[in-house]
PALUMGU-566747 format. One record per residue (C-alpha): x, y, z; residue number from 1. Coordinates in nm, 2 decimals, always signed. Example, Ala and Ser with C-alpha at 12.3 -4.5 7.8 and 13.67 -1.06 7.14 Angstrom:
! PALUMGU-566747
<site X="+1.23" Y="-0.45" Z="+0.78" pos="1"/>
<site X="+1.37" Y="-0.11" Z="+0.71" pos="2"/>
END
This chain:
! PALUMGU-566747
<site X="-2.49" Y="+3.11" Z="+0.74" pos="1"/>
<site X="-2.43" Y="+2.77" Z="+0.60" pos="2"/>
<site X="-2.63" Y="+2.51" Z="+0.42" pos="3"/>
<site X="-2.76" Y="+2.17" Z="+0.44" pos="4"/>
<site X="-2.79" Y="+1.94" Z="+0.15" pos="5"/>
<site X="-3.00" Y="+1.68" Z="+0.15" pos="6"/>
<site X="-3.18" Y="+1.49" Z="-0.17" pos="7"/>
<site X="-3.01" Y="+1.78" Z="-0.35" pos="8"/>
<site X="-3.24" Y="+2.01" Z="-0.18" pos="9"/>
<site X="-3.03" Y="+2.32" Z="+0.02" pos="10"/>
<site X="-3.29" Y="+2.42" Z="+0.35" pos="11"/>
<site X="-3.20" Y="+2.68" Z="+0.64" pos="12"/>
<site X="-3.02" Y="+2.51" Z="+0.91" pos="13"/>
<site X="-3.02" Y="+2.49" Z="+1.28" pos="14"/>
<site X="-2.72" Y="+2.65" Z="+1.38" pos="15"/>
<site X="-2.66" Y="+2.43" Z="+1.65" pos="16"/>
<site X="-2.74" Y="+2.10" Z="+1.49" pos="17"/>
<site X="-2.51" Y="+2.27" Z="+1.18" pos="18"/>
<site X="-2.20" Y="+2.33" Z="+1.35" pos="19"/>
<site X="-2.23" Y="+2.01" Z="+1.54" pos="20"/>
<site X="-2.24" Y="+1.77" Z="+1.17" pos="21"/>
<site X="-1.99" Y="+2.03" Z="+1.08" pos="22"/>
<site X="-1.74" Y="+1.92" Z="+1.36" pos="23"/>
<site X="-1.83" Y="+1.56" Z="+1.27" pos="24"/>
<site X="-1.78" Y="+1.60" Z="+0.88" pos="25"/>
<site X="-1.45" Y="+1.80" Z="+1.00" pos="26"/>
<site X="-1.31" Y="+1.52" Z="+1.19" pos="27"/>
<site X="-1.42" Y="+1.28" Z="+0.90" pos="28"/>
<site X="-1.20" Y="+1.51" Z="+0.70" pos="29"/>
<site X="-0.89" Y="+1.51" Z="+0.91" pos="30"/>
<site X="-0.88" Y="+1.10" Z="+0.93" pos="31"/>
<site X="-0.68" Y="+1.17" Z="+1.23" pos="32"/>
<site X="-0.74" Y="+1.29" Z="+1.60" pos="33"/>
<site X="-0.80" Y="+1.66" Z="+1.62" pos="34"/>
<site X="-0.74" Y="+1.92" Z="+1.90" pos="35"/>
<site X="-0.99" Y="+2.13" Z="+2.04" pos="36"/>
<site X="-0.80" Y="+2.45" Z="+1.94" pos="37"/>
<site X="-0.77" Y="+2.29" Z="+1.56" pos="38"/>
<site X="-1.16" Y="+2.18" Z="+1.50" pos="39"/>
<site X="-1.27" Y="+2.53" Z="+1.68" pos="40"/>
<site X="-1.01" Y="+2.76" Z="+1.43" pos="41"/>
<site X="-1.11" Y="+2.50" Z="+1.10" pos="42"/>
<site X="-1.52" Y="+2.59" Z="+1.16" pos="43"/>
<site X="-1.45" Y="+2.94" Z="+1.28" pos="44"/>
<site X="-1.63" Y="+2.85" Z="+1.62" pos="45"/>
<site X="-1.54" Y="+3.00" Z="+1.96" pos="46"/>
<site X="-1.35" Y="+2.73" Z="+2.20" pos="47"/>
<site X="-1.61" Y="+2.72" Z="+2.45" pos="48"/>
<site X="-1.91" Y="+2.66" Z="+2.15" pos="49"/>
<site X="-1.69" Y="+2.40" Z="+1.98" pos="50"/>
<site X="-1.62" Y="+2.23" Z="+2.34" pos="51"/>
<site X="-1.99" Y="+2.25" Z="+2.42" pos="52"/>
<site X="-2.07" Y="+2.09" Z="+2.09" pos="53"/>
<site X="-1.81" Y="+1.83" Z="+2.06" pos="54"/>
<site X="-1.88" Y="+1.69" Z="+2.45" pos="55"/>
<site X="-2.26" Y="+1.67" Z="+2.36" pos="56"/>
<site X="-2.12" Y="+1.45" Z="+2.03" pos="57"/>
<site X="-1.93" Y="+1.25" Z="+2.30" pos="58"/>
<site X="-2.19" Y="+1.19" Z="+2.52" pos="59"/>
<site X="-2.41" Y="+1.07" Z="+2.21" pos="60"/>
<site X="-2.08" Y="+0.81" Z="+2.12" pos="61"/>
<site X="-2.09" Y="+0.95" Z="+1.76" pos="62"/>
<site X="-1.71" Y="+1.15" Z="+1.93" pos="63"/>
<site X="-1.44" Y="+0.98" Z="+2.11" pos="64"/>
<site X="-1.14" Y="+1.16" Z="+2.28" pos="65"/>
<site X="-0.80" Y="+1.04" Z="+2.28" pos="66"/>
<site X="-0.70" Y="+0.93" Z="+2.63" pos="67"/>
<site X="-0.31" Y="+0.97" Z="+2.49" pos="68"/>
<site X="-0.34" Y="+1.33" Z="+2.30" pos="69"/>
<site X="-0.71" Y="+1.48" Z="+2.43" pos="70"/>
<site X="-0.76" Y="+1.49" Z="+2.10" pos="71"/>
<site X="-1.12" Y="+1.43" Z="+1.92" pos="72"/>
<site X="-1.18" Y="+1.16" Z="+1.66" pos="73"/>
<site X="-1.51" Y="+1.05" Z="+1.49" pos="74"/>
<site X="-1.66" Y="+0.75" Z="+1.73" pos="75"/>
<site X="-1.81" Y="+0.44" Z="+1.67" pos="76"/>
<site X="-2.14" Y="+0.55" Z="+1.69" pos="77"/>
<site X="-2.13" Y="+0.71" Z="+1.40" pos="78"/>
<site X="-1.96" Y="+0.45" Z="+1.22" pos="79"/>
<site X="-2.26" Y="+0.22" Z="+1.29" pos="80"/>
<site X="-2.51" Y="+0.51" Z="+1.15" pos="81"/>
<site X="-2.28" Y="+0.53" Z="+0.86" pos="82"/>
<site X="-2.30" Y="+0.18" Z="+0.83" pos="83"/>
<site X="-2.68" Y="+0.16" Z="+0.86" pos="84"/>
<site X="-2.71" Y="+0.39" Z="+0.56" pos="85"/>
<site X="-2.45" Y="+0.27" Z="+0.29" pos="86"/>
<site X="-2.45" Y="-0.07" Z="+0.46" pos="87"/>
<site X="-2.78" Y="-0.16" Z="+0.32" pos="88"/>
<site X="-2.76" Y="-0.14" Z="-0.09" pos="89"/>
<site X="-3.12" Y="-0.08" Z="-0.13" pos="90"/>
<site X="-3.08" Y="+0.22" Z="+0.12" pos="91"/>
<site X="-2.82" Y="+0.34" Z="-0.14" pos="92"/>
<site X="-2.99" Y="+0.24" Z="-0.44" pos="93"/>
<site X="-3.31" Y="+0.44" Z="-0.35" pos="94"/>
<site X="-3.12" Y="+0.75" Z="-0.32" pos="95"/>
<site X="-2.92" Y="+0.73" Z="-0.65" pos="96"/>
<site X="-3.19" Y="+0.57" Z="-0.84" pos="97"/>
<site X="-3.33" Y="+0.85" Z="-1.02" pos="98"/>
<site X="-2.94" Y="+1.00" Z="-1.13" pos="99"/>
<site X="-2.93" Y="+0.58" Z="-1.30" pos="100"/>
<site X="-3.28" Y="+0.61" Z="-1.49" pos="101"/>
<site X="-3.13" Y="+1.00" Z="-1.62" pos="102"/>
<site X="-2.78" Y="+0.85" Z="-1.71" pos="103"/>
<site X="-2.91" Y="+0.53" Z="-1.90" pos="104"/>
<site X="-3.18" Y="+0.78" Z="-2.08" pos="105"/>
<site X="-2.89" Y="+1.03" Z="-2.17" pos="106"/>
<site X="-2.68" Y="+0.72" Z="-2.32" pos="107"/>
<site X="-2.89" Y="+0.48" Z="-2.39" pos="108"/>
<site X="-2.69" Y="+0.21" Z="-2.20" pos="109"/>
<site X="-2.76" Y="+0.05" Z="-1.89" pos="110"/>
<site X="-2.65" Y="+0.26" Z="-1.59" pos="111"/>
<site X="-2.54" Y="+0.08" Z="-1.25" pos="112"/>
<site X="-2.47" Y="+0.18" Z="-0.89" pos="113"/>
<site X="-2.20" Y="+0.03" Z="-0.71" pos="114"/>
<site X="-2.16" Y="+0.02" Z="-0.30" pos="115"/>
<site X="-1.80" Y="-0.01" Z="-0.18" pos="116"/>
<site X="-1.71" Y="-0.20" Z="+0.08" pos="117"/>
<site X="-1.27" Y="-0.19" Z="+0.14" pos="118"/>
<site X="-1.13" Y="-0.33" Z="-0.17" pos="119"/>
<site X="-1.48" Y="-0.51" Z="-0.28" pos="120"/>
<site X="-1.69" Y="-0.38" Z="-0.51" pos="121"/>
<site X="-2.07" Y="-0.48" Z="-0.51" pos="122"/>
<site X="-2.39" Y="-0.36" Z="-0.79" pos="123"/>
<site X="-2.66" Y="-0.29" Z="-0.61" pos="124"/>
<site X="-2.87" Y="-0.14" Z="-0.88" pos="125"/>
<site X="-2.89" Y="-0.08" Z="-1.21" pos="126"/>
<site X="-3.15" Y="+0.07" Z="-1.47" pos="127"/>
<site X="-3.20" Y="-0.03" Z="-1.83" pos="128"/>
<site X="-3.27" Y="+0.13" Z="-2.13" pos="129"/>
<site X="-3.64" Y="+0.03" Z="-2.31" pos="130"/>
<site X="-3.60" Y="-0.17" Z="-2.55" pos="131"/>
<site X="-3.27" Y="-0.29" Z="-2.47" pos="132"/>
<site X="-3.15" Y="-0.64" Z="-2.39" pos="133"/>
<site X="-2.87" Y="-0.54" Z="-2.14" pos="134"/>
<site X="-2.68" Y="-0.76" Z="-1.95" pos="135"/>
<site X="-2.78" Y="-0.76" Z="-1.55" pos="136"/>
<site X="-2.49" Y="-0.66" Z="-1.32" pos="137"/>
<site X="-2.67" Y="-0.68" Z="-0.97" pos="138"/>
<site X="-2.49" Y="-0.86" Z="-0.72" pos="139"/>
<site X="-2.18" Y="-0.92" Z="-0.90" pos="140"/>
<site X="-1.84" Y="-0.78" Z="-0.80" pos="141"/>
<site X="-1.56" Y="-0.70" Z="-1.01" pos="142"/>
<site X="-1.18" Y="-0.77" Z="-1.08" pos="143"/>
<site X="-1.00" Y="-0.43" Z="-0.98" pos="144"/>
<site X="-0.76" Y="-0.45" Z="-1.19" pos="145"/>
<site X="-0.97" Y="-0.48" Z="-1.51" pos="146"/>
<site X="-1.32" Y="-0.30" Z="-1.41" pos="147"/>
<site X="-1.40" Y="+0.05" Z="-1.43" pos="148"/>
<site X="-1.55" Y="+0.03" Z="-1.10" pos="149"/>
<site X="-1.22" Y="-0.17" Z="-1.00" pos="150"/>
<site X="-0.99" Y="+0.08" Z="-1.11" pos="151"/>
<site X="-1.16" Y="+0.35" Z="-0.92" pos="152"/>
<site X="-1.11" Y="+0.15" Z="-0.56" pos="153"/>
<site X="-0.73" Y="+0.11" Z="-0.69" pos="154"/>
<site X="-0.67" Y="+0.46" Z="-0.78" pos="155"/>
<site X="-0.78" Y="+0.55" Z="-0.38" pos="156"/>
<site X="-0.58" Y="+0.31" Z="-0.23" pos="157"/>
<site X="-0.26" Y="+0.45" Z="+0.00" pos="158"/>
<site X="+0.05" Y="+0.40" Z="-0.22" pos="159"/>
<site X="+0.21" Y="+0.09" Z="+0.01" pos="160"/>
<site X="-0.18" Y="-0.09" Z="+0.00" pos="161"/>
<site X="-0.17" Y="+0.00" Z="-0.37" pos="162"/>
<site X="+0.24" Y="-0.16" Z="-0.40" pos="163"/>
<site X="+0.09" Y="-0.48" Z="-0.20" pos="164"/>
<site X="-0.17" Y="-0.54" Z="-0.47" pos="165"/>
<site X="+0.05" Y="-0.47" Z="-0.75" pos="166"/>
<site X="+0.31" Y="-0.75" Z="-0.61" pos="167"/>
<site X="+0.05" Y="-1.03" Z="-0.72" pos="168"/>
<site X="+0.05" Y="-1.13" Z="-1.08" pos="169"/>
<site X="-0.24" Y="-0.95" Z="-1.29" pos="170"/>
<site X="-0.51" Y="-1.20" Z="-1.47" pos="171"/>
<site X="-0.56" Y="-1.14" Z="-1.84" pos="172"/>
<site X="-0.95" Y="-1.19" Z="-1.84" pos="173"/>
<site X="-0.93" Y="-1.06" Z="-2.20" pos="174"/>
<site X="-0.65" Y="-0.96" Z="-2.44" pos="175"/>
<site X="-0.70" Y="-0.61" Z="-2.35" pos="176"/>
<site X="-0.68" Y="-0.69" Z="-2.00" pos="177"/>
<site X="-0.41" Y="-0.47" Z="-1.83" pos="178"/>
<site X="-0.16" Y="-0.70" Z="-1.66" pos="179"/>
<site X="+0.14" Y="-0.50" Z="-1.62" pos="180"/>
<site X="+0.20" Y="-0.28" Z="-1.35" pos="181"/>
<site X="+0.39" Y="+0.00" Z="-1.46" pos="182"/>
<site X="+0.11" Y="+0.01" Z="-1.73" pos="183"/>
<site X="-0.17" Y="+0.02" Z="-1.47" pos="184"/>
<site X="-0.02" Y="+0.23" Z="-1.20" pos="185"/>
<site X="+0.00" Y="+0.52" Z="-1.56" pos="186"/>
<site X="-0.35" Y="+0.42" Z="-1.62" pos="187"/>
<site X="-0.46" Y="+0.47" Z="-1.18" pos="188"/>
<site X="-0.26" Y="+0.86" Z="-1.26" pos="189"/>
<site X="-0.55" Y="+0.91" Z="-1.53" pos="190"/>
<site X="-0.78" Y="+0.76" Z="-1.36" pos="191"/>
<site X="-0.67" Y="+1.03" Z="-1.04" pos="192"/>
<site X="-0.65" Y="+1.27" Z="-1.33" pos="193"/>
<site X="-1.00" Y="+1.32" Z="-1.49" pos="194"/>
<site X="-1.23" Y="+1.10" Z="-1.17" pos="195"/>
<site X="-1.35" Y="+0.88" Z="-1.43" pos="196"/>
<site X="-1.24" Y="+0.53" Z="-1.48" pos="197"/>
<site X="-1.29" Y="+0.31" Z="-1.82" pos="198"/>
<site X="-1.28" Y="-0.04" Z="-1.89" pos="199"/>
<site X="-1.23" Y="-0.09" Z="-2.29" pos="200"/>
<site X="-1.32" Y="-0.45" Z="-2.32" pos="201"/>
<site X="-1.07" Y="-0.56" Z="-2.05" pos="202"/>
<site X="-1.31" Y="-0.77" Z="-1.82" pos="203"/>
<site X="-1.49" Y="-0.87" Z="-2.10" pos="204"/>
<site X="-1.46" Y="-0.86" Z="-2.50" pos="205"/>
<site X="-1.71" Y="-0.68" Z="-2.66" pos="206"/>
<site X="-1.81" Y="-0.49" Z="-2.31" pos="207"/>
<site X="-1.71" Y="-0.13" Z="-2.23" pos="208"/>
<site X="-1.80" Y="+0.07" Z="-1.93" pos="209"/>
<site X="-1.76" Y="+0.40" Z="-1.74" pos="210"/>
<site X="-1.75" Y="+0.44" Z="-1.41" pos="211"/>
<site X="-1.68" Y="+0.75" Z="-1.13" pos="212"/>
<site X="-1.71" Y="+0.79" Z="-0.75" pos="213"/>
<site X="-1.90" Y="+0.91" Z="-0.43" pos="214"/>
<site X="-1.62" Y="+1.00" Z="-0.18" pos="215"/>
<site X="-1.67" Y="+1.06" Z="+0.15" pos="216"/>
<site X="-1.51" Y="+1.36" Z="+0.34" pos="217"/>
<site X="-1.20" Y="+1.23" Z="+0.36" pos="218"/>
<site X="-1.16" Y="+1.13" Z="-0.01" pos="219"/>
<site X="-1.26" Y="+0.76" Z="+0.03" pos="220"/>
<site X="-1.47" Y="+0.62" Z="-0.25" pos="221"/>
<site X="-1.81" Y="+0.48" Z="-0.07" pos="222"/>
<site X="-2.06" Y="+0.42" Z="-0.42" pos="223"/>
<site X="-1.96" Y="+0.42" Z="-0.77" pos="224"/>
<site X="-2.18" Y="+0.53" Z="-1.02" pos="225"/>
<site X="-2.16" Y="+0.41" Z="-1.40" pos="226"/>
<site X="-2.25" Y="+0.31" Z="-1.73" pos="227"/>
<site X="-2.17" Y="+0.00" Z="-1.92" pos="228"/>
<site X="-2.32" Y="-0.17" Z="-2.29" pos="229"/>
<site X="-2.14" Y="-0.34" Z="-2.63" pos="230"/>
<site X="-1.85" Y="-0.22" Z="-2.74" pos="231"/>
<site X="-2.05" Y="-0.19" Z="-3.13" pos="232"/>
<site X="-2.27" Y="+0.07" Z="-2.97" pos="233"/>
<site X="-1.98" Y="+0.28" Z="-2.74" pos="234"/>
<site X="-1.80" Y="+0.38" Z="-2.97" pos="235"/>
<site X="-1.43" Y="+0.51" Z="-2.88" pos="236"/>
<site X="-1.58" Y="+0.84" Z="-3.05" pos="237"/>
<site X="-1.86" Y="+0.88" Z="-2.79" pos="238"/>
<site X="-1.58" Y="+0.79" Z="-2.50" pos="239"/>
<site X="-1.59" Y="+1.16" Z="-2.38" pos="240"/>
<site X="-1.99" Y="+1.21" Z="-2.38" pos="241"/>
<site X="-1.95" Y="+0.90" Z="-2.15" pos="242"/>
<site X="-1.68" Y="+1.03" Z="-1.92" pos="243"/>
<site X="-1.86" Y="+1.37" Z="-1.91" pos="244"/>
<site X="-2.23" Y="+1.17" Z="-1.81" pos="245"/>
<site X="-2.13" Y="+0.96" Z="-1.57" pos="246"/>
<site X="-1.93" Y="+1.27" Z="-1.37" pos="247"/>
<site X="-2.26" Y="+1.47" Z="-1.42" pos="248"/>
<site X="-2.46" Y="+1.18" Z="-1.25" pos="249"/>
<site X="-2.22" Y="+1.09" Z="-0.99" pos="250"/>
<site X="-2.21" Y="+1.47" Z="-0.89" pos="251"/>
<site X="-2.66" Y="+1.42" Z="-0.87" pos="252"/>
<site X="-2.58" Y="+1.12" Z="-0.67" pos="253"/>
<site X="-2.30" Y="+1.30" Z="-0.42" pos="254"/>
<site X="-2.55" Y="+1.55" Z="-0.38" pos="255"/>
<site X="-2.87" Y="+1.28" Z="-0.30" pos="256"/>
<site X="-2.64" Y="+1.10" Z="-0.06" pos="257"/>
<site X="-2.55" Y="+1.46" Z="+0.09" pos="258"/>
<site X="-2.19" Y="+1.50" Z="+0.02" pos="259"/>
<site X="-2.04" Y="+1.80" Z="-0.22" pos="260"/>
<site X="-2.10" Y="+1.79" Z="-0.58" pos="261"/>
<site X="-1.72" Y="+1.82" Z="-0.68" pos="262"/>
<site X="-1.56" Y="+1.57" Z="-0.34" pos="263"/>
<site X="-1.17" Y="+1.57" Z="-0.28" pos="264"/>
<site X="-0.98" Y="+1.35" Z="-0.58" pos="265"/>
<site X="-0.98" Y="+0.95" Z="-0.50" pos="266"/>
<site X="-0.69" Y="+0.87" Z="-0.30" pos="267"/>
<site X="-0.62" Y="+1.23" Z="-0.18" pos="268"/>
<site X="-0.60" Y="+1.28" Z="+0.19" pos="269"/>
<site X="-0.64" Y="+1.58" Z="+0.35" pos="270"/>
<site X="-0.36" Y="+1.75" Z="+0.56" pos="271"/>
<site X="-0.47" Y="+2.07" Z="+0.61" pos="272"/>
<site X="-0.85" Y="+2.20" Z="+0.73" pos="273"/>
<site X="-1.07" Y="+2.25" Z="+0.49" pos="274"/>
<site X="-1.40" Y="+2.49" Z="+0.49" pos="275"/>
<site X="-1.71" Y="+2.37" Z="+0.50" pos="276"/>
<site X="-1.88" Y="+2.32" Z="+0.16" pos="277"/>
<site X="-2.17" Y="+2.46" Z="+0.04" pos="278"/>
<site X="-2.37" Y="+2.47" Z="-0.28" pos="279"/>
<site X="-2.17" Y="+2.66" Z="-0.54" pos="280"/>
<site X="-2.36" Y="+2.93" Z="-0.77" pos="281"/>
<site X="-2.51" Y="+2.82" Z="-1.10" pos="282"/>
<site X="-2.21" Y="+3.05" Z="-1.28" pos="283"/>
<site X="-1.91" Y="+2.83" Z="-1.08" pos="284"/>
<site X="-2.08" Y="+2.49" Z="-1.13" pos="285"/>
<site X="-2.07" Y="+2.59" Z="-1.52" pos="286"/>
<site X="-1.75" Y="+2.72" Z="-1.51" pos="287"/>
<site X="-1.59" Y="+2.40" Z="-1.29" pos="288"/>
<site X="-1.84" Y="+2.13" Z="-1.51" pos="289"/>
<site X="-1.65" Y="+2.31" Z="-1.85" pos="290"/>
<site X="-1.36" Y="+2.24" Z="-1.68" pos="291"/>
<site X="-1.37" Y="+1.93" Z="-1.53" pos="292"/>
<site X="-1.58" Y="+1.75" Z="-1.80" pos="293"/>
<site X="-1.35" Y="+1.85" Z="-2.08" pos="294"/>
<site X="-1.22" Y="+1.56" Z="-2.12" pos="295"/>
<site X="-1.01" Y="+1.38" Z="-2.38" pos="296"/>
<site X="-1.04" Y="+0.98" Z="-2.52" pos="297"/>
<site X="-0.87" Y="+0.75" Z="-2.35" pos="298"/>
<site X="-0.62" Y="+0.56" Z="-2.57" pos="299"/>
<site X="-0.57" Y="+0.18" Z="-2.45" pos="300"/>
<site X="-0.24" Y="+0.05" Z="-2.36" pos="301"/>
<site X="-0.27" Y="-0.24" Z="-2.57" pos="302"/>
<site X="-0.45" Y="-0.02" Z="-2.86" pos="303"/>
<site X="-0.25" Y="+0.28" Z="-3.03" pos="304"/>
<site X="-0.45" Y="+0.28" Z="-3.36" pos="305"/>
<site X="-0.54" Y="+0.67" Z="-3.50" pos="306"/>
END
């Protein structure tokens, strides 16, 4: 029987509730209307069972039915619930703050959580290391092309939206800001491959940051966890360490928010049904962590020093 994660804990589910939630999650993964047969097959349910659950969800406003195709899609009631949870920065901060504390303690730098709203990124919480004066980023938004949270958002955009963004001039905020569209595309490819974005004095001189995203079931970033500090402390020979710690904290934050700790890569869109994620065994988690955290140091396009 599948397990339901909440706040990082696994609990035996009420079967009918777990099945209904699974159908909602599957609709989110598809990101399009899906037929009864498709949904039942993807969740391993009898069609009659899936029908009863879907029509109940429809009656509650959590699922809508397409009149043209008779397919099902996520309803506006579910959107309203999600907006209430994620639109409240304080609610998001309360769930991820323990991970921010651990990240700040591990790195000795300021750890922050960002709320993603479309292509806007807003810092909603920050934990500073003790005895260290840190800049407060709470309430600030970041330029997409020059900040680590912004690069995660750009990396998740559909190709046409990214093309549209790159037709506009990219402002040079510092001498290290990436202002060349092909160079930024290459940078975003690295972000997608590693799951971590970096800003190496690209937003502000002397400021270094690393971020990773908590993705929803369709692979879209909904929240971002990152660490920021001065370049004289966050030296390049320690960049792999910061990447690893940010990934660790983001995976834990994903669990706290009810998502799988290894969500789809940024920008990915599922084309086929995916099984409901279940907690991995300790050995599987360790193996996945070794594979995902073995990330080499990134060399900035404008800095090819050895």
